[in-house]
N, C-alpha and C positions, 0 to 999 in steps of 0.2 A: 504494500500500500504506500502511496506517495506521502510526502510530508504534509501535515495539516489537512487531513481529509475533511470533506464537508458533509455535514449531517443536516437533514431536514426531519423535524419531528412533527408528526400529525397527531392530533389529540394532545397537544402540548399544554393545555390548561387542566388536564386531568391529573390524578395522583401519580400514575406512572409516567405520564408525559412530563410533568414538572421535575420528577427525579431524573429523567433522561437529560433534560435541559441543564440540570446542575452537574451531572456526572460526566457527560460527554466532553465538555471542555477540559475537565480534569484529566481525561484520558488522551488528550491530544487532538480532539476533534474541534473543528470550527463549526459553530452553530449557524447554518445558513438561514434557517427560518424555523419558528415554532408556532404552529397554527392550531387554533381551537376550532370547535364545531362551527361557530358563527363566521369564521374567516375562511374555512375550507370545507366544502362538501366532498367527501371522499367518493361520492358516486358520480361526480362531474369530471369525466375523463379529460375533456378538452381543457378545463381549468388546471387540472393536475399536470397535464403535459406542458402547458405553457409555463407553469411555475418551475417544473423540473428543467425544462430547456433553458430557462433564464438563470437558474442558480447552479445547475450542473452538479448535483450532489454526488458524493461517493456512495452514500447509503441513505435510504429513506427508512426511518423508524416509525412504523405505523402503530401508534398506541390508541388510535380512535376506534371505538367499538360501541355496540349496543350491549349494555351489561346488566340490564334489569331482568334477572332470571325469572321472577314471577310474572312480570308484565308480558314477557315474551310468549307466555301461554295464551294470552288473549290477542296479541298482535304479532303472530309468527312471520307474517309477510314483511313487516318492518325490520324485525330482527335479521331475517335472511337478506334483505336489501342492503343492510349496513355490513353485517358480519360476513356475508357471502359475496354478493356482487360488488359491494363497496371495496372489500379487501382485494378482490380480483382486479378491480379498476386501478387501485393504487399500484399493485404489483406489475400490471401491464404497462402503466405509465413509467414506472421506475425502470423496467427493463428497456423500454424504448429510449430512455435517457442514458442508458449505460450504467445505471446505479443498482446496487444490491438492495434487497428489501428485507427488513427485519420486521417480522409479523408476530403478534402475540396471540396465543391460543389459551386454552384453559384445561385444568384438571377435570372439569365437568364432562369431558368427552368420554369418560369411563363411568360405569355404573357403580363402582366401588365395592363390588362383591368379592373380589379377590382378597385373599388373606395375606398377600405380599404386595409390595409396592409395584406399580405399573411402570414398565420401561417403554422405550420408544418402539419396540417390536410388537407390543401388545395391540390387538385391533381395537378400535373405538367401540363403545357400547353406550350410546347416548340415551338419556332418559327423558329429555324435554326439548322444547323448541329452541331454547338458547343454545344447548349443547349441539343440536343438529345444525344450527346456523354457523357455529364455530367450526365444526368439522367440514362443512361445505367450504368455508373460507380457507381452511388449511389446504384442502385439495386444489382449490382454484388458484391460490397463490403459488403452490408448487408447480402447477402446470403452466402458469403465465410467466414465471420468472425463474430461469435456471439458477440464478445467483440469489437464492433465498435462504434466510435463517428463520425458522419457525420455532418459537419458544413457547412451550406450554408452561403456564404459571398458575398459581392458585392461592387463595386466601391472602390476597395482597392487602397491605396496609401502608400508610405513610402520612406525612404532613398534609393537611388540607383535605384528606379523604373523609367521606361521610358515612362509611360503613362501620360496622361494629368494632373491628380491631383498631381502625384509625382514630376513633373517638374515645377509646377505652381510658386513656389517661385523664382526659377532661372530665369524663363522666364519673370516674371513681373519685377524683379530687373534689368534685362538686358535691360529694356526699350521696350520690345515687347508689342504690342497690341494683347491681347489674344482673339480669337474668341471662344465662348463657347455656347453650346446648351441651349436655354432658355425654351425649351418645355418639354423634358423628365425629369422625377423626379427620384431621387434615394437617398440613404443614404450613402454618402461617408464615408469610414471607414478606420481608421489608422491601419496598420498591427500590430503595437505594441499592440493595444487593443485586436485584434483577438488572438495574440500569448499569451497574458496574460490569457485570458479566456480559451484557449486551454490547457495551462499548468494546470490550476485549474480543468478543466473538466476531463482531462485524469487521474487525481489522484483519481477519484471516480469510482464507479461501475454503474453510471447512463448512461448506453449505449443507443444509439439511434440517432435520427435525431434532429438537432438543427439549428435554425436560429441565426446568429451572425453578426449583423450590428449595426452601431451607431444609437443613438436615433434621431428621427426626419427625415425630408425629405427636399430636396432642388433641384433646377436645377443646372446644371454645371455652368451656368452664374452667379447665385447667390453665388455659392461656390467660384468662381473666384473673385467676387466683395468683399466678406468678406476677402479673402486672400489679395487683394489689400488694403483694408481699414486697415487691421492688420499691413501691411507693411508701412502704411502712404502714400500710392500712390493714385493718382487721379482716380476717377471713370472711366474716359475715357480710361484707360488702358484695360478695358474689353468691348468687343462688343458682346452682346447677339444676337444669330442668330437662325432661325428655324432649326429644325432637318433636313429638306430637303436640307438645304444649306451645310451640312457637307458630306464629301466623305465616306459614309458607304455602303458596299455591303449587309451586313446581317441585317435583322430586329432586332431591340432592343425593350425590353419592354417599354411601354409608362410610366408606373409607377412601377419601380423596388423597391418596398417598402416591407420590411419584418418585421414581428412581432416576437420578440424573446420570444415567449410564453414559450417554453420548458425550456430555461435558466432561465426565471423569476420564473417558478414554482419550480425550483431546488435551487433558491436563488443564482444563478450564473450570472445573467444579470448585470454585472458591466460596460458595455460599456457606455461611456459618450455620450452627444449630439454631433452631427457632428460639431457644432460650437466650442465647447470646445476642441474637438480633433484636429481640424484644427489649432486653436490658439496654442495649445501645440506643435504640429508638427513644426509650423513656428518658435516658440521660440527656439526649440531645433536646428533647422537648422541654425538659425542665431547665436546661441551660439557656435555651432561647427565650424562655419566659412566655412561650406561646400557649401554654396550657395552665395558666394561673386559674385557680378556682374562682 
């Protein structure tokens, strides 16, 4: 790769996109553009081609996606338009501009019934509309752009996020009692670690499919308990509840555990344990003062 490669980040206002914008320059990339949904419709191929022709990126990091798992059950066409056709459009425009595409998929492509972690050789087994739209996107991106990096991630959290793990510090310090699933298992992953691996991987020619999650597994209840303990708060701030007690329309994997086999074989599996990542996230949030109660 030439000196100072150029990156374009789509979905740059989201949690993962913001982390990419912070980490890419640290890894030697020049940020050519970071565009949010209002600034760039990933379904508009003509606009994408014009943008890429003008900026001539080395790689396009597509963090734009439809992510509302439950809502996708009532509007599957919209989920497919963004996660399927939209992803293909980005990949096709990137390939036309001579750029690699870094595309983000999900652990939800599996049903979670295996008692071992899923690796990249396991066939997908989606349970809902969101998962099916993401699988479609993976296949379409791979077909449209030979120079692709598809990263399956899951249970992402980070600064500015609105999901459960992203807001855990604020909610606990505000005195809330947090209800969390004690049954489903996953590998909560800090977006900073995903962004760091993405920057390193995109600097190689190791194109293909990768799993990219923190090491180890936990329930959301245990994740919340560690957050409370790290903050010096009592255990009773967290109430573990069964999955059936939570308001979810779409089915979720029972065990959303991925094996980062392909990254490990390339010497690029630098993701920490979920415990170390959570402690680092909390330390940064407290130091920044962004999570004052």
